[in-house]
N, C-alpha and C positions, 0 to 999 in steps of 0.2 A: 879773746874778748868773751866775757860771759853774757849770755842772752837769757833773759827771764821776764816773765810777765804772766798775766792771766786776763781772761775775757769772759764775761757772762753772756750767754746766748739763750734765747727762748726756743729750746728744743730738747727733746729727750736725749739721754746718752746714746741710745740705739740709733736715733736719727743722725746725730753728729758722727757716730762711727761710720755709718753708711756713706754719708757725704764726704768725709775726710779720706776715705779709702776708695772713692770712685775716681778713676783716672780722668775722666772728662771734667768732673767738678773741680778736682785738684788743679788741673791745667787752667781752668777758667778763673779760679779765685786767687791763684798765686801771682803776686805782682811781678812783672817782668818776664814771666814764662811765655815763650812763643810757641813751643812745641814740647809735648810730653808723650813719649811712646813706651809702652810696656814691652819689655824684652823677655821677661819671665815673671812668675808670680812675685810680687813685691819688689821688682827690679825695673828701673826705668832709665831711659836716656832723656835728659832734659836740655833744652836750648833756651837760654834766657838773654835778655838785654837789660842791663842795669846801669844806672847812672849814680855814681857816688861822688858828690861834690863836683869837682872839675873833671873827674875821670868817668868816661863812658865806655862800655865794651859789651861785646857779645860773648857769652859763655856757653860751653857745651860740656856735658859730663854725666855722671851717674847720680841717680837718686834711688835710695833703697829704703825699705821699711823693715824694721826688725823689732824684736821683743813685743810682738802683738799679744795683747790680753783683752779680748773683746768683752764688753765695750769700755774697759778701763783706760786703755791708752796704748801707745806705741812710740817707737823712736824713729825719727827721720835722719838719714845719713846722706849728706850731700857732698859731692866732690866735683867741682867745676873748674875748667881751665879756659884761659883766653890769652890773647896776645899781651894784655896789660897785667896779667898776674893770675894767680889761682886762689880759689876760695874753698875751704872745707868747713863743714859744720856737722854737728851731731846734736839734735834737739829732741828731748823727751817730752811728749804731750800726754798729759793726764786729763782724763775726762771725768769730772767730778759732779755727780748729781746734786742739785740744790732742791729747793721746795717746788712743788708742782712740776711744770714742764720746763724749768730753767736748769741749765747746766753750765758749769764753769770749765773752761779749757785752760789749764795751767801748763806753761811751757818753760823749760829750762835747759840750757846746754851751753856749748862753746862754739865759737867760730874762729877761724884763723885765715888771714889774708897774706899773700906774698906778692912780690914784684912791685911794679909801679902802682898797682892798686893799693897795696898796703902803705907805701911811702906817701902817696898823694892823698889818699882817702882816709888815712888813719884819724885825722883830726875830726872828721865829720861822720865817721862810720856809725857811732852810737846813735846819733839822731836819725840817720838813714835807716838803720835796722828797726828803730822804734816806729818810724813812719811806715815801713814795709809791713810790719806786724799789724798795725792799725788798718792798713789797706786790705790785708788778707782777711781779717775778721769782719770788716765792713762788707766785703764781697761775699763772705760766707753767710752773713746775715741776710743779704739780698737773695742769695741762692736758696736759703731756707724759706724765705718769704714766698718765693715763686714756686718752690718745690712741693709745698703742701699747705692746705688751708688750716691744718691743726697746729703745725709747728711753724711759727713765723719769726721774723726778726724782732728783736727787742730794741727799743730806743735807748737802752742803757749804755753808758760809756764804758769802754774797756780800759784796762790798765796795762799798757805795754811798756816795759822798761829794759834798758840795757845798762850794765855796769862793767867796767873793765875787770877782767879776772886778775887776781893778784899774782897768779903764777904764770901769766902770759908775758913773755919777754917783749919789749918794744921792738918793732920791726923797722 
């Protein structure tokens, strides 16, 4: 499945870079994350609880950050396992300055599900990913608003979308 979208935030690229790479902030704003522990620079163990349609599960696995280019962007790599299936994703985040103190975060990548998770949740996964992306950016806006009086949340709406990847075989 292809994941892509963008979101306009009222913050400088440097402020977004700092927030997105802060372990505590990342754990707080990522939907479903119950625990995020840094094991090495840019390497984490993540525990999540996610509900996708009729399927609900607890996931544990690795989260890593690679291809860092401050403050332009980085790539998130996620490998999670659970009793109901596995999820892997690689998503590139590009931090693009706009006018004034506004910055767009553009993201694109692919995700793959397996097991019961893929069979049961496949029909609704696109909508779920879109919802999770919206929740992530709304939480980031709130964090920016409380973190500084200069960089606050913008009431602008984001554009989060998912489209099935043409080269992804049905599961």
